[in-house]
N, C-alpha and C positions, 0 to 999 in steps of 0.2 A: 038410207042404206045404199041407194044407188049412187049417191055422191061419194060415199066412202069406197064403194067398189071401183068407181072411176079413178079415185085418188090412188088406190092401191095398184090399179092397172098402169097408171102413169108412172108410178114409182118403179114397177117391174119393167116397164118399157124404156126407162131412162138407162143411162150408162150404169155399169156395175160399180161405180165409185161410191165409197162409203161417205155420205155427206153428214152422217150423224143423225140424231133423233130430230123429228119434225113435230112441232107443236101446233095444234089447231084449237082455236077458241070457238066453242059452240054453246049457245044458251047461257052465256056468261061464265062458262067453266073452261079450263084449259085442259086439253087432251093431247096425248102423245100418240103418234101413229106407229103401230107395231108392224114392221115390214114383213116379219116372218109369218105372222098369222093373217096379215092383210086386214087388220081392223084397228080400231082405236081403243086404247086402254085409258080408263079413268084413273089416273095416278096423280099424286101430288108432284108439282114441278120440282125437279132437282137440277141444280147447275152442275154441269160437267167441268171438272177441274182442267185447267190448261196444263198440258204435260210438255216439258221441254225434252225429256228423255223417256225412252220406252220403259215399260214395267220391268222390274228386276234390276234396274240400275241403282247403285248405291254409292255413296261417297263417304269415306272414312277420314276424319280429321285427326292427324297425328301431330302432337305438340311435344316439344322438348321438355322433359321433366325438370332439368336444371334451370332452364329459363323460367319455367312456371314457378319454381321455388324462389328464384331470385325476384320474380315479380311479386310474390306474396310478401317477401321480407322488405320490399322497397316501401318506404314511407311516402306519404302524400307530398305533393309539390306545393303545399300551402302550410302556412304557420298560423294557427288559431290562437288568438289572445283576447283578453277582455279589457274594455276601457274602464275608466273610473266610474262611469255611470252603470257599469254592469252589462253593457252591450257586447255581443260577440263580434269580433273583428278578425278578418283573415287577410294575410298578405302573402304574396308569392315569394318562394325561396329564390335566392340568387342563383345565377347560372353557375357560379363557382361551386356552390354547395351541391347542386344537382350533378355536375360532372364529377365532383369528389365522391359522391355516393355511388355513382355508376362504376367508377374505377375501383373503388374499394370492394364492390360486389364481385368484380372480376379481377381481383388483385393477383390471382395465381396465373393469369395469362400475360403478365407484364414480362417483357423480354429482358430489360435492364433498366436500372435507375442510376447508373454512373453518370455524373455530371448534372443530375437533377437538383434543383435548389433544396437546401436542407429544411427551410421553413415550411415549404409545401409538402415535402416528404414526411415531416413529422405529423402534419395534419392528416395526411393520407394513411400513415401508420395507425394513428389513433382511431380513425374512422373504420379501418379494417379490424382493429382490435375490439371496437365496440360491437361489431358484427360477429366476433369470435371466429374470424377466418383463420387464425393461427392455431386453433385447437383441432382443426380437421386433420386427419392422419396424413394424407398425401399432399393435398393442395396447400395446407398450412406450412409444411416444411419447404415447399418450393417457393412460396411467397416470402417466407422468413429469410431464406438464403439470398434472395434478390436485395433485401434491405441490408443485410449484414455485409454483403460484398461491396456495397456502395458507400455505407456510412460507418462501418466498423464499430468503434466504441461509443458512438452516439446511440446506437440501438441498445447496447448494454455495456457498461464499463465495470460494473461490480455485480457479482452473482453469488448469492448466499443459498446453498443447498444443504444446510446443516440439518442432519437427521431426516433427510427427505430421499431415502433410497428408492421409494416407489416412483417418485417423480423422475429420478435418473433412469430407472429401468424402462419407464413408459415413454419418455421423451429424450432418449439418448441422442438420436440423430439431430434433433432440434438444438440440444445443448452443445453438441459438437459444431454446429453452424455458427456459433458466436465467435467473433474475432476481436482481437485487440483488447481483451479483458485485462484489467490491472489488478483486480482482487477476485479470488475464487475461494470460497469456503465449502469444503467437502467433509466437514467434521461429522463423526458419528454415523457414517454411512456404511461401514463394514464392507468396503470395496474389495480389499485383498490385493495381492500382487498381480493377478492376471486380468484385472478388469480393463475393459476397452477404453474407459475414460482416462485412466492413468497413462495408458500408452498415448492417448491423444495429447496429453500435457507436454510431450516432447516435440510436438509439431511446431512449425514456424508460425501457425495461426495464433498460438498462445505464447509466443516469445516475449510479449509485452507484459506478462504477469509479474507483478512485483510483490504481491502478498498471497501466499498459498498456505491454507490451513488444512492439514490432513490428520487431525486428531482422531484417535480411535478408529482406525481403518484396517486393522489386521495386517499391517505392513511388516515386511521383514527385510533382511539385507538384500535378498534377490530383487525385491521391488525397488529399493533405492539404487541398485546397480543398473537396472533398466531405465530408471527415470533420469539418471545422471550421465548415461552413456553418451548422448549427443554433446553435452557440455564438456565432458572430459576429453573427447576425441575431436569433434568437429567444431567446437566453440559455438554451438547453436542450442536451441531449445530454451531452457530456463536460465539463460545467462544473465538476465536483468533482475533476478530474484533478490528481494531485499528482506522480506519477512517470511520465515518458514516455521510451521508448527507441526512437529512430529510426535507430540506427547501421546501417552496412553497406547503405545504400540510396543508391547513387551518383547516381540520377536526381533526388534532391532538391537544389534549388539555393537561391540567396538569396531567390528569390521565394517558395518554399514555406515558408521559415523565417518570413516575414512573416505567414503564416496562423496560426502557433503563438503569436503574441503575444496572441491572444484568450483564451488560458488564463491567467487572472489568478491562479489559486490554485496554479500550477505551482511546485514547490519543487526538482525535480531533472529535468534534461534531458540526453540523450545524443544528439548528432548527429555522432558520429565516423564517418568513412568515407562521408560524403555529398559531393555534387559542388558544394561552395561555391567561389565565385570569389574573393571578398574576405573572408577569414576574420576579419581584425581588425575590419572594419566590422560584421560579424555579431555578434561578441563584444560590441562596444560597444552595439549596438542591443538585444541581449537584456538587457544589464545596465541600460540606461536604461528600457526599457519594462516589463520583468517584475521586475527586481531580482535577477537570477540572476548569480552570480559564476563566472568560469571556474576550474575546479579543475585543479591541476597533478598531482594524484594520483588514480588511479582510485577511484571511489566504490563503497562496498559496496551501495548501493541497486540497482546494475545487475549484481550478481552473480546469475546465473540459477539458481544452486544453491539459493538461498533461496526460490524460487518453487515451491510444491508445490500439489497438488490437495487441498483440504480440504473436508469436509462429509459428509453422509450418502451422497452419490453417488460417493464416492471409489472404492469397489470397482466401481461400475457403469462408470466410465470405463476402469478396467483390464480389465473384461470386454469392452468395445468394442475395446480395443487387441488383446487376445488373439484375438478373432474375426477382426480384420483380418489379423493375423499368420498365423493358420491358413489364411486364404483365399489368401495369397500363398506358402504353403509349397512348392507344386510347382515354383516358380521356383528353389528352392535346389538342385534336381537338376542344374541346369546347371553347378554347381561341380564335381561329380564328372566330368561330361563334359569340361570343360576340363582337369581333372587327367589324364584319360586321354589327351587330345590332347598334353599336354606330355610325358607318359611315352613316347609313340611319336614324339616329335620334331616334332610339328606345331604351328605357331604359331597362336595364337588370341587375338584382341584382345578385351579385356574393358573395357567402358565402365561405370565405377562412378558412383554417384550423388554429385553434388557436395554436400559437407557444409558446415556453417557454419564449420568451421575454416579453409577456404580463403580466406575473406574477411578474416581477421584481419590479414594483412600490409598490406591496404589501410588499415586503421585506424591501424597503426603509421606508415605513410608519411605520412598526412595529419595525424597528431597526435591527441592525446586531447582531444576537444571535449565534455567533460562539465561541466555547470553545476549549481550548488546555491545555495540561498538562505541567506544568513547569518542567524544568530539575533540578534534585536534585543536589545541589552543593556538592563538596567533603568535607566530615566531618572527615578528618583524623588529625585534629589538636590535640596536647596533652592537657589534662586537667590540670588545675592548682592545684586542690585539689581533693582528693579522695571523699570528702563529696559531692561535686557537682556531681560526677559520681553516687554515690548511690542515690542522690535525683532524678537524671534524670531516673535511673532505676525504681524507684517507680512511677514516672509520666508515664513512658512508660507502666508499668503494668496496671495502672489505665486506660490509654487510650485504651489498648488492651481489657480489660474487658468491657469498655463502648462500644467499637466497636462490640464486640460479642453480647452484649445485643441489640444493634441496629439491627444487622443482624437477630437475632432471631425474633424481633418484625416485621422487614420488611418481613421475610419469612412467618410469620403468616398472614401478610396482603395480600401477593401476592400468597399464596398457595390455595386461594379460586378459584379453577379451574372450568371453565365452561365445558359444554358438548363438545364444539368445541375443547378445550384444550385436553380433554381426547381422543377424536377421533384422534387428531394430534399426541399425544404421543403413541397411540396404533400402529401407523405405524412404530415405532422403535422396 
């Protein structure tokens, strides 16, 4: 005890610096000196943790959620395969595949792809498509626009949206981003005259469209007037159109057919099921002005089974359709409810969506009004007399003058533009 009193006295006599606990071994046991009480406590030895920071100091680690999500979606950098003997073998991925995966994960941050090789761009598009980057609402549209600006019809040259109005309403901006389309099928979509997509058809981005199918879209003469205004006045828009399907649109009359005469390159036309009053006069007018002949047999150009979606974005359009179908899946539960009602003898009326097949009897009643352009035969046979050649030249001049007079009169008739036409032309 005298020894401990001396030890405590020495501790109190030393400087007031805190040197920490002091351990003393006595009789084979380890004791800690209690400076406050001045004695030795018999406690188990505890190591004091080394502190770099004072108590109360905390560190919060903040990570970017987008990077974390991209890190989770990223695949491993190794490819695992099996040998013939059944042994597991792994090999490292190439640097090209690793870089391609990283760029496809961040495809929405690309500034431009103009001048980039098409072969690598196609692989980049398919890699981003496999990660469903183009289905995202904002970033997908931005990434798709970069590809369409650089590669045009390689991304998509033909687009079939037949009876897919929900896809059009959900992905309208993405559909409008496609450029240099040559075939566009919008049949049975019930768009109407005021739809934004029909107005987009008159833009220069779709001036390359050669085949346009607008069957059963509730179109009228006003819609045709708006659609043909750039061609009639500015010689822009759908000036390269070759095949046009306007069947099953009962609101189109003889006046609306007059707007179609501005399509000089038109080779096939279908106006079956429209609200024509004088069919014979319309047939003669189309034959005289555009040179199209009435076909007695249905033409294969209007077979909608031939129109398909083709291009890099073919799977992207299918992903859009699958997303829309998954969104409306809960509505399918009503079928089981109606089946239960029928089982218990309760009547329940079901209103189904009207499909395109219901308008086919109208086309049969009004007749087949499909037109085509006859192929010009080779006229390279030598003439027997020079007189006949001069006579034909005079007739050709007379016909040319007569056609010019007709065009002038037709322009005077169709140049009476409305306010809607001027508003549409102001967008150019």
